[in-house]
VOBA-1610 file (N, C-alpha, C; in pm, whole numbers, padded with zeros to 5 digits, always signed):
BEGIN
Met+23813+18129+11465Met+23762+18226+11393Met+23673+18170+11297Val+23574+18225+11314Val+23420+18170+11198Val+23536+18203+11066Lys+23503+18028+10981Lys+23505+18013+10826Lys+23455+18094+10738Cys+23544+18148+10673Cys+23456+18182+10549Cys+23383+18111+10438Thr+23282+18148+10420Thr+23215+17998+10335Thr+23169+18102+10192Ser+23146+18031+10032Ser+23035+18107+09974Ser+22944+18114+09953Met+22856+18195+09928Met+22676+18133+09947Met+22657+17985+09916Ser+22712+17921+09807Ser+22653+17779+09756Ser+22687+17684+09829Glu+22831+17709+09906Glu+22844+17629+10058Glu+22785+17634+10171Gln+22734+17822+10200Gln+22641+17800+10327Gln+22513+17731+10267Phe+22457+17732+10122Phe+22350+17678+10113Phe+22327+17508+10152Ser+22448+17481+10061Ser+22449+17373+10104Ser+22445+17268+10220Arg+22544+17345+10283Arg+22572+17296+10454Arg+22398+17351+10518Asp+22375+17451+10473Asp+22237+17478+10549Asp+22137+17388+10509Thr+22123+17317+10397Thr+22016+17201+10362Thr+22063+17064+10428Gln+22193+17093+10434Gln+22264+16927+10513Gln+22206+16914+10656Tyr+22222+17101+10709Tyr+22162+17058+10875Tyr+22039+16975+10851Glu+21939+17103+10755Glu+21761+17083+10767Glu+21774+16928+10764Arg+21864+16827+10665Arg+21803+16721+10673Arg+21831+16643+10792Ile+21990+16685+10859Ile+22022+16563+10939Ile+21877+16611+11103Tyr+21840+16736+11078Tyr+21756+16799+11209Tyr+21608+16713+11143His+21581+16688+11038His+21480+16650+11011His+21457+16458+11034Ala+21552+16399+11010Ala+21609+16247+11007Ala+21603+16254+11179Phe+21668+16334+11223Phe+21684+16314+11396Phe+21550+16292+11428Ala+21468+16390+11418Ala+21334+16404+11477Ala+21266+16317+11444Ala+21287+16235+11297Ala+21209+16132+11276Ala+21259+16035+11363Leu+21379+15977+11413Leu+21443+15885+11521Leu+21361+15933+11664Leu+21354+16029+11712Leu+21273+16074+11831Leu+21132+16039+11851Asp+21078+16047+11700Asp+20932+16000+11703Asp+20922+15869+11764Ala+21002+15774+11799Ala+20969+15628+11854Ala+20996+15639+12017Asp+20919+15556+12089Asp+20993+15514+12238Asp+21067+15509+12265Asp+21149+15593+12342Asp+21284+15560+12386Asp+21321+15434+12406Glu+21330+15330+12406Glu+21373+15226+12407Glu+21417+15174+12223Ala+21301+15208+12176Ala+21341+15207+12042Ala+21387+15281+11915Ile+21458+15418+11996Ile+21540+15521+11949Ile+21654+15407+11928Asp+21671+15400+11717Asp+21788+15350+11722Asp+21928+15433+11729Leu+22019+15395+11840Leu+22131+15441+11905Leu+22201+15485+11799Thr+22261+15405+11667Thr+22328+15396+11600Thr+22277+15479+11474His+22213+15492+11422His+22113+15572+11316His+22161+15745+11354Ala+22155+15731+11521Ala+22129+15894+11549Ala+22275+15943+11579Ala+22351+15856+11579Ala+22491+15871+11636Ala+22597+15906+11470Leu+22535+15852+11407Leu+22578+15851+11256Leu+22505+15987+11220Leu+22393+16055+11236Leu+22370+16160+11226Leu+22452+16255+11248Met+22483+16274+11350Met+22584+16347+11437Met+22684+16338+11352Ala+22726+16256+11354Ala+22852+16240+11275Ala+22803+16346+11121Ser+22749+16318+11059Ser+22712+16366+10910Ser+22715+16517+10936Ile+22708+16606+11034Ile+22721+16731+11080Ile+22895+16785+11062Glu+22999+16715+11103Glu+23129+16722+11040Glu+23161+16622+10893Tyr+23109+16526+10886Tyr+23122+16443+10776Tyr+23017+16400+10692Pro+23009+16487+10600Pro+22868+16521+10555Pro+22853+16398+10432Asp+22959+16368+10413Asp+22969+16250+10294Asp+22932+16101+10359Val+22919+16076+10519Val+22934+15966+10555Val+22852+15865+10525Asp+22910+15760+10485Asp+22793+15625+10437Asp+22811+15570+10562Phe+22649+15541+10578Phe+22598+15458+10725Phe+22609+15331+10689Ala+22613+15298+10546Ala+22618+15105+10537Ala+22698+15053+10561Pro+22873+15077+10601Pro+22967+15051+10606Pro+22935+14993+10771Thr+22923+15115+10828Thr+22891+15098+10972Thr+22777+15005+11044Leu+22688+14979+11006Leu+22594+14856+10989Leu+22636+14786+10961Ala+22661+14736+10861Ala+22768+14596+10831Ala+22841+14599+10928Tyr+22932+14648+10938Tyr+23036+14623+11063Tyr+22981+14562+11223Leu+22873+14643+11257Leu+22796+14605+11352Leu+22757+14487+11376Asp+22695+14451+11225Asp+22646+14359+11247Asp+22750+14252+11219Leu+22881+14266+11186Leu+22932+14149+11153Leu+22996+14092+11350Leu+23055+14224+11375Leu+23109+14243+11511Leu+22987+14115+11621Ala+22837+14164+11608Ala+22759+14081+11674Ala+22725+13901+11633Gln+22771+13873+11485Gln+22754+13784+11445Gln+22845+13673+11506Arg+22955+13765+11517Arg+23134+13728+11597Arg+23112+13662+11755Thr+23060+13758+11794Thr+22984+13730+11923Thr+22907+13602+12016Arg+22786+13634+11886Arg+22743+13499+11897Arg+22760+13350+11898Ala+22874+13386+11837Ala+22961+13224+11743Ala+22966+13150+11901Ile+23044+13342+11950Ile+23086+13259+12075Ile+23042+13217+12167Leu+22918+13289+12191Leu+22807+13217+12244Leu+22712+13121+12228Ser+22703+13086+12139Ser+22646+12977+12079Ser+22680+12935+11951Pro+22855+12874+11966Pro+22844+12838+11847Pro+22760+12711+11758Ser+22708+12651+11837Ser+22587+12516+11751Ser+22495+12602+11682Thr+22455+12691+11710Thr+22317+12731+11678Thr+22347+12837+11535Glu+22218+12835+11466Glu+22226+12944+11386Glu+22273+13119+11394Gln+22295+13130+11327Gln+22295+13227+11344Gln+22208+13364+11348Thr+22041+13326+11322Thr+21927+13410+11380Thr+21871+13368+11478Thr+21893+13239+11535Thr+21845+13193+11646Thr+21870+13297+11769Ala+21748+13331+11845Ala+21776+13399+11967Ala+21856+13315+12065Ile+21960+13382+12102Ile+22072+13297+12299Ile+21976+13284+12321Glu+21999+13192+12446Glu+21979+13163+12599Glu+22018+13215+12655Pro+21936+13247+12733Pro+21981+13350+12836Pro+22138+13337+12927Gln+22195+13422+12920Gln+22371+13382+12980Gln+22421+13421+13091Ala+22497+13368+13192Ala+22567+13420+13299Ala+22631+13553+13243Pro+22631+13654+13394Pro+22701+13827+13312Pro+22808+13772+13221Phe+22913+13712+13333Phe+23066+13655+13285Phe+23099+13596+13063Ala+22967+13515+13075Ala+22989+13487+12937Ala+22947+13575+12862Val+22857+13651+12889Val+22833+13711+12763Val+22914+13846+12746Val+22945+13895+12868Val+23067+13975+12901Val+23186+13954+12840Glu+23210+13782+12853Glu+23373+13796+12805Glu+23363+13777+12635Ala+23268+13718+12567Ala+23212+13700+12438Ala+23232+13870+12396Leu+23182+13894+12449Leu+23187+14050+12384Leu+23327+14117+12434Asn+23399+14150+12501Asn+23545+14191+12529Asn+23619+14139+12433Thr+23638+13969+12392Thr+23710+13907+12364Thr+23716+13944+12139Val+23582+13975+12125Val+23568+14075+12026Val+23567+14205+12006Leu+23524+14271+12071Leu+23570+14423+12087Leu+23731+14447+12106Phe+23761+14394+12203Phe+23878+14492+12235Phe+24026+14362+12226Glu+23987+14238+12281Glu+24069+14147+12225Glu+24120+14142+12031Glu+24044+14077+11979Glu+24014+14119+11799Glu+24047+14227+11759Glu+23922+14328+11806Glu+23908+14426+11715Glu+24037+14566+11790Gln+24085+14531+11914Gln+24121+14649+12010Gln+24107+14775+11956Phe+23987+14776+12030Phe+23890+14881+12068Phe+23971+14967+12172His+23950+15079+12181His+24046+15126+12320His+24026+15289+12386Gly+24012+15292+12455Gly+24009+15475+12520Gly+24095+15535+12476Asn+24069+15645+12417Asn+24193+15751+12350Asn+24230+15839+12510Gln+24275+15813+12558Gln+24345+15884+12700Gln+24495+15961+12637Glu+24541+15986+12551Glu+24640+16085+12482Glu+24547+16221+12430Asp+24425+16167+12352Asp+24409+16296+12261Asp+24215+16307+12325Tyr+24210+16313+12413Tyr+24044+16266+12483Tyr+24003+16354+12414Tyr+24037+16470+12435Tyr+23898+16600+12384Tyr+23926+16620+12248Asn+23961+16507+12127Asn+23933+16529+12005Asn+23820+16471+11924Leu+23829+16577+11851Leu+23647+16580+11800Leu+23559+16413+11768Asn+23720+16356+11678Asn+23650+16243+11595Asn+23604+16116+11744Asn+23653+16143+11854Asn+23617+16067+11953Asn+23481+16050+12017Ser+23376+16160+11967Ser+23260+16116+11955Ser+23174+16114+11820Phe+23214+16043+11740Phe+23098+16015+11607Phe+23180+15916+11581Leu+23049+15807+11573Leu+23072+15620+11590Leu+23161+15598+11462Asn+23128+15670+11285Asn+23235+15633+11253Asn+23360+15621+11248Lys+23413+15738+11307Lys+23514+15752+11337Lys+23618+15702+11427Val+23502+15621+11531Val+23576+15552+11643Val+23560+15395+11620Ile+23520+15402+11498Ile+23541+15244+11443Ile+23636+15238+11357Glu+23653+15328+11260Glu+23765+15360+11170Glu+23870+15361+11255Leu+23941+15438+11398Leu+24035+15433+11415Leu+24078+15357+11583Arg+23942+15248+11603Arg+23918+15257+11736Arg+23988+15233+11823Thr+23895+15365+11856Thr+23914+15435+11981Thr+23788+15541+11993Gly+23831+15595+12126Gly+23668+15699+12160Gly+23673+15750+12295Ile+23585+15770+12360Ile+23601+15851+12469Ile+23457+15744+12573Pro+23449+15737+12682Pro+23384+15642+12720Pro+23224+15664+12676Ile+23184+15712+12640Ile+23031+15738+12611Ile+23035+15657+12472Thr+23106+15739+12344Thr+23115+15643+12235Thr+23128+15500+12255Leu+23239+15480+12320Leu+23283+15324+12339Leu+23143+15268+12423Ser+23115+15309+12497Ser+22955+15259+12555Ser+22861+15210+12457Leu+22862+15325+12413Leu+22741+15314+12261Leu+22760+15187+12160Leu+22925+15220+12143Leu+22929+15095+12023Leu+22884+14968+12115Tyr+22941+14917+12231Tyr+22901+14817+12370Tyr+22779+14759+12341Met+22700+14873+12365Met+22527+14859+12382Met+22518+14778+12259Glu+22522+14845+12126Glu+22480+14848+11990Glu+22500+14706+11942Val+22640+14693+11925Val+22653+14511+11939Val+22560+14399+12020Ala+22573+14482+12134Ala+22504+14359+12261Ala+22358+14346+12201Arg+22292+14428+12165Arg+22131+14482+12098Arg+22155+14334+11966Arg+22280+14368+11815Arg+22238+14304+11769Arg+22258+14135+11827Val+22336+14079+11906Val+22327+13974+11930Val+22208+13921+12017Gly+22141+14020+12083Gly+22004+14001+12139Gly+21992+13992+12304Val+22121+14048+12320Val+22142+14126+12466Val+22090+14243+12512His+22066+14286+12633His+22037+14385+12647His+22155+14414+12764Ile+22186+14582+12703Ile+22289+14594+12796Ile+22224+14746+12808Asp+22281+14787+12976Asp+22208+14978+13021Asp+22311+15029+13006Gly+22306+15194+12952Gly+22388+15293+12960Gly+22394+15345+13110Ile+22509+15352+13159Ile+22499+15431+13315Ile+22553+15552+13291Gly+22473+15654+13304Gly+22523+15774+13268Gly+22593+15883+13396Ala+22736+15770+13446Ala+22774+15854+13583Ala+22874+16005+13545Pro+22895+16102+13631Pro+22957+16157+13677Pro+23072+16169+13577Tyr+23119+16231+13490Tyr+23264+16224+13440Tyr+23298+16099+13358His+23239+15999+13352His+23212+15866+13345His+23143+15774+13238Phe+23107+15779+13141Phe+23036+15695+13096Phe+22983+15518+13161Leu+22934+15428+13147Leu+22995+15328+13213Leu+22848+15231+13093Val+22878+15085+13159Val+22768+15030+13082Val+22730+14898+13178Arg+22614+14807+13226Arg+22540+14724+13286Arg+22511+14650+13202Tyr+22563+14491+13278Tyr+22485+14393+13204Tyr+22405+14330+13308Gln+22257+14280+13313Gln+22185+14219+13431Gln+22146+14054+13380Gly+22214+13982+13431Gly+22191+13863+13369Gly+22154+13729+13517Gln+22128+13582+13495Gln+22083+13506+13558Gln+22146+13518+13711Glu+22297+13586+13660Glu+22341+13572+13819Glu+22376+13713+13870Gly+22298+13811+13820Gly+22353+13879+13899Gly+22349+14046+13809Ile+22418+14143+13865Ile+22472+14260+13765Ile+22598+14275+13765Ile+22654+14288+13712Ile+22771+14349+13672Ile+22818+14466+13605Tyr+22897+14542+13588Tyr+22936+14675+13561Tyr+23053+14697+13452Ile+23039+14708+13370Ile+23197+14673+13241Ile+23195+14846+13148Asp+23356+14832+13223Asp+23421+15036+13168Asp+23462+14945+13046Pro+23388+15006+12902Pro+23473+14982+12770Pro+23563+15116+12735Phe+23585+15174+12774Phe+23714+15299+12816Phe+23807+15191+12823Leu+23781+15173+12911Leu+23945+15058+12981Leu+23899+14913+12956Gln+23901+14876+12790Gln+23855+14772+12705Gln+23761+14677+12809Gly+23694+14721+12831Gly+23600+14564+12885Gly+23632+14586+13022Met+23687+14663+13121Met+23700+14625+13287Met+23590+14579+13370Ile+23572+14452+13409Ile+23437+14417+13498Ile+23459+14512+13607Met+23363+14505+13705Met+23367+14545+13849Met+23200+14494+13897Ser+23159+14514+13994Ser+23110+14458+14019Ser+23041+14605+14134Glu+22937+14583+14190Glu+22888+14706+14198Glu+22964+14786+14318Glu+23017+14733+14429Glu+23090+14772+14521Glu+23246+14834+14455Ser+23262+14801+14370Ser+23411+14838+14284Ser+23392+14912+14158Cys+23275+14917+14163Cys+23236+15062+14050Cys+23185+15196+14150Arg+23143+15157+14250Arg+23112+15323+14348Arg+23245+15316+14388Glu+23343+15259+14380Glu+23493+15294+14493Glu+23545+15355+14318Arg+23530+15313+14259Arg+23581+15428+14127Arg+23529+15557+14110Leu+23399+15541+14081Leu+23357+15672+14083Leu+23378+15791+14186Arg+23395+15697+14301Arg+23463+15813+14445Arg+23572+15835+14362Lys+23716+15781+14308Lys+23813+15812+14256Lys+23796+15943+14193Leu+23719+15890+14085Leu+23616+15988+13990Leu+23602+16135+13983Thr+23559+16124+14086Thr+23474+16294+14195Thr+23554+16338+14305Gln+23673+16265+14295Gln+23794+16317+14383Gln+23758+16290+14535Tyr+23624+16203+14543Tyr+23563+16224+14673Tyr+23559+16326+14776Gln+23500+16450+14678Gln+23458+16550+14658Gln+23274+16585+14657Ser+23213+16461+14584Ser+23098+16415+14623Ser+23032+16377+14702Glu+22946+16352+14734Glu+22886+16201+14854Glu+22804+16114+14699Phe+22824+15985+14747Phe+22787+15911+14621Phe+22667+15866+14590Gln+22616+15952+14500Gln+22462+15912+14474Gln+22398+15792+14390Glu+22289+15740+14482Glu+22221+15604+14393Glu+22206+15637+14236Lys+22231+15726+14212Lys+22152+15729+14078Lys+22219+15748+13967Trp+22359+15764+14049Trp+22420+15730+13958Trp+22515+15591+13925Leu+22448+15502+13924Leu+22447+15379+13865Leu+22285+15333+13794Gln+22213+15416+13794Gln+22094+15383+13768Gln+22086+15426+13618Pro+22047+15289+13557Pro+22053+15291+13403Pro+21982+15424+13279Val+22020+15473+13178Val+21964+15605+13117Val+21923+15588+13012Ser+21783+15647+12983Ser+21748+15669+12892Ser+21827+15650+12766His+21832+15635+12671His+21880+15629+12501His+21866+15810+12460Arg+21755+15840+12540Arg+21768+16045+12449Arg+21860+16090+12613Tyr+21919+16060+12720Tyr+22011+16122+12818Tyr+22115+16101+12723Leu+22114+15953+12686Leu+22280+15909+12649Leu+22310+16028+12504Leu+22201+16005+12414Leu+22224+16118+12346Leu+22246+16255+12350Leu+22165+16344+12475Leu+22225+16434+12475Leu+22343+16466+12512Arg+22408+16381+12596Arg+22518+16350+12649Arg+22612+16387+12529Ile+22600+16309+12472Ile+22683+16336+12332Ile+22722+16419+12254Leu+22586+16501+12229Leu+22558+16584+12200Leu+22617+16763+12303Asn+22619+16772+12429Asn+22696+16858+12499Asn+22823+16859+12488Asn+22860+16650+12476Asn+23027+16714+12463Asn+23077+16744+12340Leu+23034+16731+12232Leu+23048+16818+12082Leu+23018+16955+12089Lys+22906+17018+12157Lys+22880+17149+12139Lys+22995+17228+12222Arg+23043+17168+12362Arg+23139+17219+12400Arg+23298+17243+12322Ile+23301+17114+12251Ile+23432+17160+12153Ile+23413+17203+12051Tyr+23308+17232+11954Tyr+23288+17339+11810Tyr+23282+17465+11920Ile+23247+17505+12020Ile+23222+17615+12090Ile+23373+17631+12118Asn+23484+17583+12172Asn+23585+17621+12202Asn+23650+17635+12061Asp+23673+17589+11979Asp+23760+17604+11863Asp+23686+17682+11793Asp+23538+17763+11857Asp+23493+17882+11722Asp+23439+17822+11581Gln+23387+17708+11587Gln+23298+17710+11472Gln+23155+17657+11540Phe+23138+17780+11501Phe+22979+17851+11549Phe+22853+17795+11448Gln+22905+17725+11312Gln+22769+17679+11250Gln+22745+17525+11306Ser+22903+17444+11280Ser+22833+17346+11376Ser+22804+17317+11533Ala+22838+17428+11633Ala+22759+17455+11757Ala+22656+17483+11783Leu+22570+17549+11639Leu+22444+17571+11622Leu+22382+17463+11597Ala+22408+17402+11448Ala+22344+17240+11425Ala+22343+17173+11574Ile+22463+17170+11669Ile+22409+17056+11726Ile+22306+17167+11867Cys+22305+17247+11882Cys+22218+17309+11957Cys+22128+17317+11909Asn+22070+17265+11816Asn+21926+17240+11753Asn+21839+17111+11783Leu+22003+17064+11774Leu+21924+16844+11784Leu+21919+16900+11968Ile+22007+16907+12050Ile+22012+16933+12167Ile+21838+16954+12237Leu+21831+17073+12155Leu+21651+17142+12198Leu+21574+17057+12132Leu+21599+16990+12031Leu+21500+16884+11986Leu+21481+16790+12117Ile+21569+16713+12111Ile+21560+16630+12254Ile+21517+16643+12341Ala+21542+16791+12403Ala+21485+16870+12514Ala+21453+17002+12509Pro+21354+17007+12444Pro+21308+17154+12438Pro+21331+17234+12496His+21298+17221+12649His+21260+17284+12787His+21452+17321+12840Glu+21529+17258+12788Glu+21659+17310+12811Glu+21692+17445+12796Asp+21675+17487+12897Asp+21677+17646+12884Asp+21801+17670+12876His+21892+17623+12945His+22056+17697+12886His+22098+17645+12753Ala+22077+17523+12677Ala+22135+17520+12582Ala+22046+17669+12472Arg+21940+17706+12498Arg+21918+17830+12453Arg+21948+17976+12430Arg+22000+17940+12606Arg+22090+18074+12584Arg+22202+18072+12573Glu+22259+17961+12551Glu+22407+17932+12431Glu+22396+17966+12312Arg+22260+17865+12233Arg+22204+17914+12122Arg+22221+18047+12084Gly+22153+18121+12197Gly+22160+18278+12122Gly+22272+18370+12114Tyr+22380+18340+12241Tyr+22535+18391+12189Tyr+22564+18273+12049Ile+22504+18183+12000Ile+22605+18150+11885Ile+22509+18213+11784His+22404+18194+11793His+22309+18307+11658His+22403+18483+11688Ile+22441+18515+11785Ile+22518+18649+11725Ile+22661+18613+11691Gln+22713+18508+11708Gln+22910+18493+11651Gln+22827+18501+11527Leu+22694+18459+11466Leu+22676+18421+11292Leu+22623+18549+11221Lys+22594+18623+11369Lys+22498+18773+11286Lys+22367+18688+11276His+22296+18618+11336His+22155+18611+11310His+22113+18682+11454Tyr+22092+18816+11438Tyr+22084+18918+11563Tyr+21904+18893+11611Ser+21814+18870+11509Ser+21669+18834+11507Ser+21680+18704+11654Arg+21747+18617+11553Arg+21732+18470+11643Arg+21779+18481+11757Ala+21913+18588+11769Ala+21954+18584+11893Ala+21852+18603+12043Leu+21793+18735+11980Leu+21728+18822+12031Leu+21594+18737+12099Arg+21539+18614+11995Arg+21432+18589+12048Arg+21452+18405+12145Asp+21622+18374+12130Asp+21647+18297+12227Asp+21697+18321+12377Leu+21792+18469+12380Leu+21780+18511+12475Leu+21660+18626+12559Thr+21595+18657+12452Thr+21431+18693+12561Thr+21368+18577+12572Thr+21370+18458+12549Thr+21283+18383+12582Thr+21376+18326+12749Tyr+21478+18300+12709Tyr+21528+18270+12820Tyr+21562+18356+12932Leu+21545+18485+12885Leu+21525+18530+13032Leu+21374+18568+13101Asp+21301+18585+13025Asp+21149+18574+13038Asp+21122+18434+13163Ala+21174+18294+13071Ala+21226+18167+13224Ala+21279+18196+13339His+21360+18279+13316His+21454+18254+13457His+21487+18420+13467Pro+21403+18515+13549Pro+21419+18634+13516Pro+21519+18665+13638Asp+21506+18613+13758Asp+21658+18603+13859Asp+21790+18564+13804Thr+21783+18489+13711Thr+21894+18444+13687Thr+22002+18546+13699Asp+22159+18478+13751Asp+22298+18582+13789Asp+22338+18677+13708Asp+22281+18625+13563Asp+22351+18732+13458Asp+22272+18779+13402Arg+22142+18801+13445Arg+21981+18889+13427Arg+22023+19020+13391Tyr+22155+19122+13473Tyr+22174+19232+13409Tyr+22279+19232+13289Glu+22357+19130+13248Glu+22443+19099+13100Glu+22356+19064+12938Leu+22230+18964+13043Leu+22141+18971+12924Leu+22070+19068+12897Arg+22002+19186+13033Arg+21917+19283+12955Arg+22028+19375+12848Asn+22101+19385+12896Asn+22188+19525+12777Asn+22246+19430+12673Gln+22262+19283+12646Gln+22291+19210+12525Gln+22108+19235+12435Ile+22064+19204+12501Ile+21933+19232+12456Ile+21929+19387+12394Lys+21945+19490+12472Lys+21884+19631+12431Lys+21999+19657+12354Ser+22126+19564+12312Ser+22212+19610+12196Ser+22120+19543+12080Leu+22080+19441+12066Leu+22017+19289+11968Leu+21930+19393+11870Arg+21825+19492+11957Arg+21748+19567+11911Arg+21795+19687+11848Asn+21855+19727+11912Asn+21944+19838+11865Asn+21974+19792+11698Ile+22046+19706+11699Ile+22079+19626+11594Ile+22015+19624+11471Ile+21917+19569+11494Ile+21776+19500+11407Ile+21757+19629+11388Ala+21725+19711+11459Ala+21661+19853+11444Ala+21724+19921+11308Leu+21903+19930+11313Leu+21962+19991+11215Leu+21929+19891+11097Leu+21949+19789+11120Leu+21960+19739+10982Leu+21854+19729+10912Asn+21715+19772+10965Asn+21634+19770+10925Asn+21588+19927+10861
//
């Protein structure tokens, strides 16, 4: 059910969401590769945890990078760029720090827990889902000076590293399990229960925007399922900030507005969606909903 809040609490929350929205928009002004994934992830977390302090997370990631760098280049200064490494040397160093020493692991027992999608809680609890653990892996590697690609395979996010000796795939959810391309292909076939023909794009690197969009879609589903419509609305606004032509997100936002009694905003979103998709399967339901909204607005005025 929608939680009851006082007007002052509502104002405070709306102000917080607006601040998050504008800060997120500022991050997206950068070229895709330059988008700061750590800051973006912490802004998402501040929807649920408005008092989250970014500084401890940033300092902790820097420390993990220093420890990884020390394994790779123990005789060099911490600020010195490391030399290109063979894939296993880089991955083993990252795996040692993240999974052996820090004990990060996939949360298989409580996979759909909201905290699995928030970087601050993933770090605090040392557990998460594939995409947030992959983001953690990528961000520590970036601080070391190593580029790790995100791989947005269906049902399961992975990472890959391309070094002097070729490409290897890593599964941060399974504590850094290393896979060849063929073993990765087979694993993805199993995850899809062999019901889908393997597609080459499954193993291609994804953009930072896509990675953030995928986390946001996870959060949106959880918030809607829990009837937390204010938070779901904030998430939808961020989704449409990244992908303004994501019409299905606009339709979902319209229905969220209805739950929150934002009838004019709901009418605008649903009308925009129907105009763009006049032959959608649910067009008759949408037309009826739009008619009802117009009636409600007329009565309120």
